[in-house]
All heavy atoms as an XYZ file, in Angstrom:
775
protein
N       0.831     -1.168      0.000
C       0.000      0.000      0.000
C       0.885      1.244      0.000
O       1.828      1.364      0.777
C      -0.905     -0.021      1.232
C      -1.842      1.111      1.313
S      -3.034      0.748      2.624
C      -3.561      2.357      2.976
N       0.581      2.174     -0.864
C       1.356      3.399     -0.972
C       0.900      4.413      0.070
O      -0.270      4.465      0.425
C       1.184      4.003     -2.371
C       1.707      3.173     -3.538
C       1.321      3.827     -4.851
C       3.204      3.012     -3.450
N       1.845      5.240      0.544
C       1.450      6.290      1.484
C       0.567      7.307      0.767
O       0.600      7.419     -0.449
C       2.784      6.907      1.907
C       3.750      6.538      0.845
C       3.260      5.252      0.242
N      -0.226      8.055      1.526
C      -1.094      9.050      0.888
C      -0.253     10.083      0.145
O       0.835     10.454      0.588
C      -1.855      9.692      2.043
C      -1.109      9.326      3.268
C      -0.331      8.077      2.973
N      -0.767     10.523     -0.982
C      -0.040     11.497     -1.788
C      -0.127     12.873     -1.139
O      -1.193     13.310     -0.711
C      -0.636     11.540     -3.193
C       0.237     12.273     -4.165
C      -0.200     12.058     -5.598
O      -0.549     10.925     -5.939
O      -0.190     13.042     -6.342
N       1.015     13.534     -1.067
C       1.063     14.870     -0.497
C       0.462     15.871     -1.474
O       0.548     15.684     -2.687
C       2.512     15.263     -0.202
C       3.226     14.470      0.874
C       4.689     14.875      0.936
C       2.569     14.704      2.224
N      -0.105     16.940     -0.956
C      -0.589     17.982     -1.861
C       0.604     18.615     -2.574
O       1.728     18.605     -2.051
C      -1.275     18.981     -0.929
C      -0.761     18.691      0.418
C      -0.317     17.262      0.444
N       0.386     19.166     -3.744
C       1.512     19.778     -4.459
C       1.980     21.045     -3.761
O       1.215     21.714     -3.071
C       0.915     20.108     -5.832
C      -0.546     20.230     -5.592
C      -0.863     19.282     -4.465
N       3.245     21.334     -3.936
C       3.779     22.588     -3.413
C       3.148     23.749     -4.170
O       2.898     23.647     -5.371
C       5.294     22.648     -3.617
C       6.176     21.998     -2.583
C       7.629     21.983     -3.039
C       6.070     22.704     -1.252
N       2.893     24.842     -3.490
C       2.389     26.019     -4.213
C       3.493     26.566     -5.121
O       4.677     26.270     -4.931
C       2.045     27.002     -3.098
C       2.864     26.586     -1.941
C       3.046     25.093     -2.062
N       3.101     27.354     -6.092
C       4.074     27.978     -6.980
C       4.916     28.971     -6.182
O       4.380     29.844     -5.503
C       3.361     28.682     -8.121
N       6.221     28.783     -6.236
C       7.155     29.647     -5.528
C       8.197     30.161     -6.506
O       8.544     29.463     -7.463
C       7.882     28.882     -4.414
C       7.061     28.223     -3.321
C       7.953     27.363     -2.439
C       6.334     29.256     -2.496
N       8.716     31.337     -6.227
C       9.877     31.773     -6.994
C      11.062     30.920     -6.547
O      11.022     30.273     -5.487
C      10.193     33.263     -6.744
O      10.617     33.426     -5.386
C       8.994     34.153     -7.056
N      12.103     30.934     -7.331
C      13.299     30.174     -6.950
C      13.842     30.685     -5.613
O      14.267     29.900     -4.763
C      14.364     30.295     -8.038
C      15.574     29.426     -7.758
C      16.512     29.381     -8.925
N      15.851     28.659    -10.010
C      16.168     28.781    -11.285
N      17.123     29.617    -11.647
N      15.541     28.091    -12.203
N      13.790     32.000     -5.406
C      14.282     32.578     -4.153
C      13.407     32.168     -2.970
O      13.912     31.887     -1.884
C      14.350     34.102     -4.279
N      12.078     32.123     -3.171
C      11.184     31.683     -2.090
C      11.437     30.219     -1.742
O      11.450     29.855     -0.561
C       9.727     31.869     -2.503
C       9.260     33.298     -2.508
C       7.861     33.453     -3.058
O       7.462     32.674     -3.961
O       7.150     34.364     -2.580
N      11.636     29.397     -2.751
C      11.921     27.978     -2.501
C      13.223     27.822     -1.728
O      13.317     27.011     -0.801
C      11.988     27.214     -3.821
N      14.206     28.620     -2.087
C      15.484     28.598     -1.375
C      15.290     29.030      0.080
O      15.835     28.427      1.000
C      16.484     29.520     -2.081
C      17.870     29.492     -1.521
C      18.651     28.258     -1.897
O      18.230     27.499     -2.782
O      19.701     28.032     -1.269
N      14.500     30.068      0.296
C      14.203     30.543      1.650
C      13.562     29.432      2.479
O      13.984     29.164      3.606
C      13.280     31.759      1.596
C      12.665     32.197      2.929
C      13.735     32.686      3.887
C      11.603     33.257      2.702
N      12.558     28.775      1.933
C      11.862     27.695      2.646
C      12.835     26.565      2.991
O      12.869     26.074      4.125
C      10.678     27.162      1.814
C       9.590     28.218      1.675
C      10.125     25.863      2.386
C       8.884     28.565      2.959
N      13.646     26.164      2.014
C      14.605     25.077      2.261
C      15.602     25.444      3.351
O      15.868     24.653      4.257
C      15.354     24.724      0.974
C      14.492     24.004     -0.036
O      13.432     23.457      0.346
O      14.873     23.982     -1.226
N      16.170     26.635      3.272
C      17.160     27.055      4.267
C      16.517     27.231      5.644
O      17.115     26.888      6.661
C      17.839     28.355      3.852
C      18.585     28.324      2.507
C      19.729     27.323      2.394
N      19.331     25.949      2.230
C      19.023     25.349      1.063
N      19.042     26.011     -0.055
N      18.695     24.059      1.033
N      15.314     27.768      5.684
C      14.594     27.946      6.954
C      14.377     26.590      7.633
O      14.639     26.440      8.835
C      13.259     28.648      6.705
C      12.381     28.729      7.928
C      12.639     29.650      8.934
C      11.298     27.865      8.086
C      11.834     29.721     10.064
C      10.490     27.937      9.214
C      10.772     28.857     10.192
O       9.976     28.916     11.309
N      13.929     25.609      6.879
C      13.681     24.292      7.475
C      14.970     23.617      7.925
O      14.982     22.897      8.933
C      12.899     23.409      6.503
C      11.429     23.797      6.342
C      10.771     22.982      5.235
C      10.671     23.658      7.649
N      16.062     23.860      7.228
C      17.350     23.320      7.688
C      17.728     23.911      9.043
O      18.179     23.185      9.942
C      18.445     23.610      6.661
C      18.347     22.791      5.401
C      19.352     23.194      4.344
O      19.996     24.261      4.465
O      19.494     22.443      3.376
N      17.536     25.218      9.191
C      17.841     25.876     10.469
C      16.922     25.339     11.568
O      17.370     25.033     12.672
C      17.726     27.413     10.325
C      17.724     28.096     11.683
C      18.860     27.953      9.465
N      15.639     25.204     11.261
C      14.675     24.696     12.242
C      15.059     23.283     12.682
O      15.017     22.964     13.879
C      13.247     24.730     11.658
C      12.298     23.858     12.453
C      12.738     26.152     11.608
N      15.439     22.435     11.741
C      15.831     21.060     12.087
C      17.021     21.057     13.050
O      17.039     20.298     14.026
C      16.174     20.262     10.831
C      14.953     19.919      9.994
O      13.822     19.927     10.526
O      15.135     19.641      8.792
N      17.986     21.921     12.790
C      19.155     21.986     13.675
C      18.793     22.557     15.039
O      19.261     22.062     16.065
C      20.268     22.798     13.018
C      20.923     22.116     11.813
C      21.825     23.087     11.072
C      21.693     20.873     12.253
N      17.970     23.587     15.064
C      17.531     24.132     16.358
C      16.780     23.082     17.169
O      16.908     23.019     18.393
C      16.652     25.362     16.152
C      17.380     26.651     15.800
C      16.378     27.743     15.441
C      18.283     27.093     16.934
N      15.999     22.250     16.498
C      15.303     21.168     17.186
C      16.264     20.183     17.824
O      15.998     19.638     18.897
N      17.403     19.963     17.174
C      18.399     19.037     17.728
C      19.145     19.646     18.911
O      19.677     18.928     19.759
C      19.396     18.625     16.640
C      18.762     17.710     15.612
C      19.656     17.382     14.451
N      20.989     16.982     14.859
C      22.016     16.934     14.016
N      21.871     17.253     12.757
N      23.201     16.553     14.449
N      19.173     20.981     18.984
C      19.862     21.664     20.074
C      18.928     21.911     21.254
O      19.384     22.141     22.370
C      20.448     23.014     19.565
C      21.077     23.802     20.689
C      21.461     22.777     18.467
N      17.627     21.845     21.052
C      16.632     22.197     22.072
C      16.889     21.429     23.373
O      16.698     20.219     23.452
C      15.222     21.897     21.547
C      14.129     22.375     22.477
O      14.370     22.717     23.627
N      12.915     22.389     21.977
N      17.301     22.138     24.436
C      17.610     21.455     25.690
C      16.385     20.866     26.375
O      16.506     19.960     27.201
C      18.252     22.547     26.557
C      17.782     23.825     25.976
C      17.525     23.578     24.513
N      15.207     21.338     26.038
C      13.989     20.817     26.665
C      13.641     19.420     26.153
O      12.824     18.735     26.762
C      12.817     21.760     26.396
N      14.260     19.007     25.069
C      13.968     17.674     24.519
C      14.976     16.621     24.951
O      14.836     15.452     24.607
C      13.919     17.739     22.987
C      12.821     18.628     22.406
C      12.879     18.618     20.890
C      11.457     18.199     22.898
N      15.991     17.027     25.688
C      16.987     16.070     26.151
C      17.975     15.719     25.058
O      18.113     16.433     24.069
N      18.639     14.625     25.223
C      19.678     14.226     24.281
C      21.039     14.478     24.883
O      21.181     14.961     26.014
N      22.057     14.155     24.107
C      23.401     14.325     24.642
C      24.024     15.625     24.135
O      23.613     16.167     23.115
C      24.282     13.114     24.294
C      24.413     12.915     22.807
O      25.287     13.555     22.213
O      23.637     12.122     22.237
N      25.006     16.115     24.857
C      25.621     17.398     24.524
C      26.380     17.335     23.205
O      26.446     18.331     22.490
C      26.570     17.867     25.637
O      27.545     16.853     25.877
C      25.804     18.180     26.902
N      26.956     16.190     22.874
C      27.712     16.095     21.620
C      26.795     16.300     20.421
O      27.149     17.009     19.480
C      28.435     14.748     21.524
C      29.305     14.662     20.302
C      30.488     15.398     20.231
C      28.954     13.874     19.223
C      31.303     15.344     19.105
C      29.750     13.818     18.100
C      30.917     14.549     18.052
O      31.714     14.497     16.928
N      25.626     15.710     20.469
C      24.659     15.886     19.381
C      24.273     17.358     19.250
O      24.208     17.913     18.156
C      23.425     15.033     19.640
C      22.364     15.194     18.599
C      21.176     14.305     18.907
N      20.121     14.625     17.973
C      18.844     14.462     18.192
N      18.447     13.970     19.330
N      17.964     14.773     17.304
N      24.016     18.006     20.382
C      23.689     19.433     20.373
C      24.841     20.280     19.864
O      24.636     21.234     19.114
N      26.052     19.919     20.266
C      27.232     20.655     19.816
C      27.385     20.559     18.305
O      27.618     21.559     17.623
C      28.483     20.117     20.513
C      29.824     20.654     20.016
C      29.913     22.161     20.248
C      30.964     19.933     20.695
N      27.224     19.368     17.776
C      27.352     19.181     16.321
C      26.280     19.976     15.573
O      26.548     20.594     14.543
C      27.254     17.693     15.958
C      28.362     16.826     16.526
C      29.655     17.062     15.875
N      29.480     16.737     14.459
C      30.433     16.732     13.567
N      31.648     17.039     13.922
N      30.193     16.430     12.320
N      25.070     19.971     16.099
C      23.990     20.729     15.461
C      24.284     22.222     15.538
O      24.061     22.956     14.564
C      22.655     20.399     16.125
N      24.782     22.701     16.671
C      25.090     24.122     16.828
C      26.210     24.540     15.876
O      26.173     25.639     15.311
C      25.473     24.422     18.270
N      27.191     23.677     15.683
C      28.265     23.990     14.747
C      27.730     24.089     13.318
O      28.093     24.999     12.575
C      29.360     22.921     14.824
C      30.153     22.969     16.104
C      31.056     21.774     16.287
O      30.810     20.691     15.745
N      32.117     21.951     17.055
N      26.844     23.195     12.945
C      26.263     23.217     11.603
C      25.318     24.396     11.421
O      25.144     24.908     10.310
C      25.529     21.902     11.333
N      24.728     24.838     12.514
C      23.772     25.939     12.471
C      24.397     27.223     11.932
O      23.737     27.984     11.217
C      23.203     26.169     13.875
C      22.100     27.184     14.043
C      20.893     26.826     13.188
C      21.693     27.255     15.508
N      25.646     27.441     12.214
C      26.326     28.652     11.759
C      26.265     28.750     10.233
O      25.841     29.766      9.679
C      27.786     28.684     12.262
C      28.532     29.882     11.707
C      27.824     28.669     13.782
N      26.652     27.694      9.554
C      26.635     27.699      8.088
C      25.234     27.792      7.519
O      25.002     28.477      6.510
N      24.293     27.116      8.157
C      22.907     27.149      7.668
C      22.283     28.521      7.876
O      21.478     28.972      7.056
C      22.058     26.077      8.355
C      22.536     24.662      8.104
C      22.536     24.314      6.640
C      22.997     22.884      6.449
N      23.099     22.518      5.042
N      22.642     29.197      8.966
C      22.133     30.553      9.199
C      22.668     31.510      8.133
O      21.946     32.393      7.659
C      22.513     31.032     10.598
N      23.908     31.332      7.731
C      24.479     32.150      6.659
C      23.722     31.898      5.357
O      23.385     32.838      4.621
C      25.991     31.866      6.499
C      26.535     32.476      5.217
C      26.751     32.378      7.710
N      23.418     30.634      5.072
C      22.672     30.305      3.855
C      21.261     30.901      3.895
O      20.750     31.366      2.869
C      22.612     28.789      3.670
N      20.640     30.903      5.070
C      19.322     31.521      5.223
C      19.415     33.025      4.979
O      18.590     33.609      4.266
C      18.762     31.225      6.615
C      17.430     31.870      6.974
C      16.328     31.434      6.015
C      17.061     31.521      8.410
N      20.422     33.648      5.548
C      20.627     35.088      5.324
C      20.829     35.372      3.839
O      20.263     36.319      3.288
C      21.848     35.574      6.106
C      22.103     37.074      5.923
C      23.540     37.469      6.153
N      24.415     36.771      5.238
C      25.715     36.588      5.481
N      26.273     37.011      6.585
N      26.465     35.958      4.603
N      21.610     34.536      3.171
C      21.875     34.730      1.745
C      20.603     34.574      0.916
O      20.408     35.299     -0.067
C      22.951     33.761      1.266
C      24.327     34.066      1.855
O      24.507     35.166      2.438
O      25.211     33.202      1.744
N      19.737     33.642      1.292
C      18.471     33.460      0.575
C      17.591     34.699      0.716
O      16.978     35.157     -0.260
C      17.739     32.216      1.089
N      17.544     35.261      1.913
C      16.772     36.489      2.131
C      17.394     37.679      1.407
O      16.691     38.522      0.850
C      16.646     36.774      3.622
C      15.653     35.869      4.344
C      15.884     35.914      5.846
C      14.230     36.262      4.004
N      18.706     37.743      1.386
C      19.398     38.815      0.661
C      19.079     38.734     -0.825
O      18.801     39.754     -1.464
C      20.919     38.721      0.892
O      21.191     38.841      2.287
C      21.669     39.792      0.127
N      19.091     37.534     -1.375
C      18.770     37.350     -2.785
C      17.346     37.803     -3.091
O      17.111     38.504     -4.080
C      18.955     35.880     -3.178
C      18.621     35.522     -4.618
C      19.534     36.263     -5.579
C      18.727     34.017     -4.811
N      16.416     37.433     -2.237
C      15.034     37.877     -2.428
C      14.958     39.402     -2.426
O      14.311     39.998     -3.291
C      14.124     37.316     -1.325
C      13.795     35.869     -1.474
S      12.715     35.277     -0.150
C      11.175     36.070     -0.592
N      15.630     40.015     -1.470
C      15.601     41.477     -1.358
C      16.210     42.131     -2.601
O      15.645     43.076     -3.151
C      16.330     41.909     -0.093
C      16.322     43.372      0.132
N      15.197     44.049      0.541
C      17.304     44.304     -0.009
C      15.490     45.329      0.642
N      16.752     45.513      0.313
N      17.321     41.618     -3.068
C      17.989     42.188     -4.248
C      17.138     42.029     -5.510
O      17.218     42.851     -6.408
C      19.345     41.530     -4.455
C      20.381     42.010     -3.486
C      21.740     41.469     -3.821
N      22.701     41.896     -2.817
C      23.785     41.217     -2.505
N      24.072     40.087     -3.108
N      24.593     41.677     -1.583
N      16.374     40.969     -5.577
C      15.504     40.743     -6.735
C      14.218     41.553     -6.666
O      13.375     41.441     -7.532
C      15.151     39.258     -6.841
C      16.293     38.407     -7.280
C      15.832     36.989     -7.445
N      16.900     36.176     -7.978
C      16.814     34.888     -8.181
N      15.689     34.247     -7.882
N      17.817     34.212     -8.663
N      14.057     42.321     -5.618
C      12.866     43.135     -5.484
C      11.695     42.403     -4.850
O      10.584     42.916     -4.830
N      11.926     41.207     -4.322
C      10.881     40.461     -3.626
C      10.854     40.975     -2.184
O      11.405     40.365     -1.289
C      11.159     38.964     -3.679
C      11.138     38.392     -5.083
C      11.429     36.910     -5.117
O      10.898     36.160     -4.267
O      12.195     36.481     -6.006
N      10.201     42.114     -2.008
C      10.243     42.767     -0.705
C       9.183     42.246      0.257
O       9.294     42.459      1.465
C      10.092     44.279     -0.871
O       8.897     44.574     -1.559
N       8.152     41.602     -0.250
C       7.087     41.068      0.605
C       7.161     39.546      0.656
O       7.375     38.892     -0.360
C       5.703     41.459      0.067
C       5.473     42.959      0.123
O       5.954     43.586      1.083
O       4.820     43.477     -0.793
N       6.981     39.018      1.865
C       6.857     37.565      2.004
C       5.373     37.243      1.976
O       4.603     37.778      2.762
C       7.487     37.092      3.315
C       8.973     37.078      3.276
S       9.612     36.025      4.573
C      10.873     37.084      5.226
N       4.992     36.397      1.069
C       3.590     36.002      0.921
C       3.312     34.872      1.900
O       3.466     33.693      1.591
C       3.311     35.617     -0.532
C       3.649     36.730     -1.480
N       2.852     37.836     -1.626
C       4.721     36.925     -2.276
C       3.402     38.658     -2.501
N       4.545     38.132     -2.912
N       2.910     35.254      3.102
C       2.842     34.313      4.222
C       1.884     33.149      3.974
O       2.170     32.023      4.384
C       2.484     35.040      5.514
O       1.223     35.656      5.402
N       0.765     33.378      3.324
C      -0.190     32.285      3.083
C       0.449     31.223      2.192
O       0.400     30.029      2.481
C      -1.501     32.836      2.476
C      -2.420     31.706      2.056
C      -2.196     33.758      3.464
N       1.087     31.660      1.120
C       1.731     30.729      0.186
C       2.907     30.028      0.842
O       3.073     28.810      0.714
C       2.197     31.486     -1.071
O       1.073     32.133     -1.655
C       2.837     30.550     -2.072
N       3.723     30.790      1.553
C       4.891     30.194      2.199
C       4.480     29.236      3.313
O       5.100     28.183      3.506
C       5.817     31.290      2.721
C       6.440     32.171      1.621
C       7.205     33.329      2.239
C       7.324     31.361      0.701
N       3.418     29.552      4.047
C       2.918     28.638      5.083
C       2.413     27.343      4.459
O       2.630     26.262      5.016
C       1.814     29.309      5.896
N       1.745     27.444      3.305
C       1.295     26.218      2.614
C       2.487     25.350      2.227
O       2.468     24.128      2.387
C       0.489     26.583      1.357
C      -0.974     26.640      1.615
C      -1.857     26.797      0.395
N      -1.373     26.271     -0.855
C      -1.411     26.938     -2.011
N      -1.884     28.167     -2.056
N      -0.975     26.386     -3.100
N       3.533     25.975      1.718
C       4.738     25.232      1.353
C       5.355     24.567      2.579
O       5.764     23.404      2.530
C       5.745     26.159      0.680
N       5.409     25.287      3.696
C       5.965     24.712      4.923
C       5.141     23.511      5.392
O       5.693     22.500      5.838
C       6.024     25.764      6.032
C       7.108     26.830      5.862
C       6.896     27.959      6.855
C       8.485     26.215      6.035
N       3.823     23.598      5.286
C       2.972     22.477      5.704
C       3.200     21.255      4.826
O       3.272     20.131      5.326
C       1.508     22.887      5.682
C       1.125     23.749      6.853
C      -0.369     24.038      6.931
N      -0.629     24.939      8.035
C      -0.666     26.262      7.929
N      -0.507     26.848      6.763
N      -0.883     27.005      8.986
N       3.316     21.465      3.513
C       3.569     20.342      2.601
C       4.899     19.677      2.944
O       5.028     18.458      2.850
C       3.550     20.818      1.129
C       4.054     19.744      0.190
C       2.147     21.257      0.723
N       5.874     20.466      3.370
C       7.206     19.952      3.681
C       7.356     19.543      5.147
O       8.456     19.460      5.667
C       8.261     20.990      3.302
C       8.326     21.282      1.802
C       9.219     22.478      1.530
C       8.778     20.053      1.029
N       6.236     19.274      5.813
C       6.222     18.773      7.185
C       6.738     19.806      8.183
O       7.309     19.467      9.217
C       7.027     17.469      7.275
C       6.651     16.609      8.457
O       5.538     16.795      9.000
O       7.470     15.760      8.842
N       6.524     21.071      7.867
C       7.011     22.144      8.719
C       6.392     22.177     10.097
O       7.049     22.576     11.059
N       5.134     21.745     10.218
C       4.497     21.770     11.548
C       5.209     20.832     12.512
O       5.493     21.189     13.649
C       3.018     21.419     11.433
C       2.217     22.525     10.785
C       0.774     22.162     10.561
O       0.498     21.065     10.048
O      -0.079     22.993     10.912
N       5.516     19.630     12.067
C       6.221     18.682     12.932
C       7.643     19.168     13.198
O       8.126     19.134     14.339
C       6.271     17.292     12.287
C       7.033     16.266     13.147
C       7.308     14.984     12.388
N       8.105     15.179     11.194
C       9.439     15.282     11.174
N      10.136     15.214     12.292
N      10.087     15.442     10.039
N       8.291     19.672     12.177
C       9.684     20.086     12.312
C       9.824     21.296     13.237
O      10.753     21.359     14.049
C      10.276     20.353     10.930
C      10.356     19.064     10.113
C      10.536     19.308      8.642
N      11.903     19.623      8.316
C      12.322     19.798      7.064
N      11.475     19.702      6.055
N      13.585     20.088      6.834
N       8.925     22.259     13.131
C       9.015     23.439     13.996
C       8.573     23.129     15.420
O       8.990     23.816     16.356
C       8.194     24.613     13.434
O       6.843     24.203     13.269
C       8.766     25.128     12.132
N       7.762     22.108     15.601
C       7.320     21.747     16.957
C       8.498     21.321     17.829
O       8.445     21.459     19.056
C       6.279     20.629     16.889
N       9.568     20.840     17.224
C      10.742     20.411     17.985
C      11.510     21.594     18.561
O      12.381     21.418     19.401
C      11.663     19.551     17.120
C      11.021     18.243     16.712
C      11.980     17.348     15.949
N      13.327     17.271     16.493
C      13.720     16.511     17.507
N      12.846     15.748     18.120
N      14.964     16.514     17.916
N      11.207     22.811     18.103
C      11.913     23.993     18.578
C      11.233     24.567     19.822
O      11.858     25.247     20.613
C      11.986     25.060     17.446
C      12.657     26.321     17.919
C      12.729     24.482     16.252
N       9.970     24.273     20.013
C       9.213     24.828     21.139
C       9.370     23.957     22.379
O       9.897     22.848     22.321
C       7.722     24.957     20.771
O       7.202     23.657     20.523
C       7.534     25.832     19.563
N       8.850     24.469     23.496
C       8.845     23.682     24.723
C       7.775     22.603     24.650
O       6.660     22.874     24.198
C       8.565     24.576     25.926
C       9.674     25.500     26.369
C       9.177     26.441     27.454
C      10.860     24.709     26.865
N       8.075     21.406     25.110
C       7.027     20.384     25.165
C       5.997     20.756     26.234
O       6.289     21.562     27.124
C       7.780     19.104     25.523
C       9.078     19.541     26.071
C       9.365     20.918     25.562
N       4.808     20.176     26.185
C       3.789     20.476     27.197
C       4.305     20.143     28.594
O       5.067     19.206     28.796
C       2.615     19.565     26.826
C       2.893     19.085     25.449
C       4.363     19.202     25.205
N       3.861     20.926     29.561
C       4.250     20.718     30.957
C       3.606     19.421     31.445
O       2.375     19.274     31.398
C       3.774     21.901     31.802
C       4.265     21.833     33.229
O       4.988     20.889     33.592
O       3.915     22.753     34.000
N       4.410     18.458     31.923
C       3.826     17.188     32.354
C       2.909     17.325     33.564
O       2.071     16.476     33.817
C       5.037     16.307     32.682
C       6.182     17.228     32.822
C       5.846     18.483     32.060
N       3.020     18.425     34.306
C       2.182     18.622     35.486
C       0.834     19.209     35.184
O      -0.009     19.339     36.066
N       0.588     19.550     33.908
C      -0.713     20.175     33.612
C      -1.625     19.249     32.850
O      -1.347     18.250     32.368
C      -0.528     21.458     32.815
O       0.159     21.237     31.618
């Protein structure tokens, strides 16, 4: 049985697609560093080291958009792209988990 087919990505400019990809890379690394999720320090250290380069790539993607005159981020379209790319699960790793006492 095949997994359910994902909805298609919305139409994005090349710069917007680059922004989404770089943003999710940064989010994935931040999730690995999140001290509220536990794990070992070496894993967090490696993610933090990689984060530096990914943050530069994210900055470069935004710079490219700005230079091309893409001054507005179309949040509805970009949010749809993030959802298709599993952004809700990936960004949830950056937040605090629910308080076990509540």
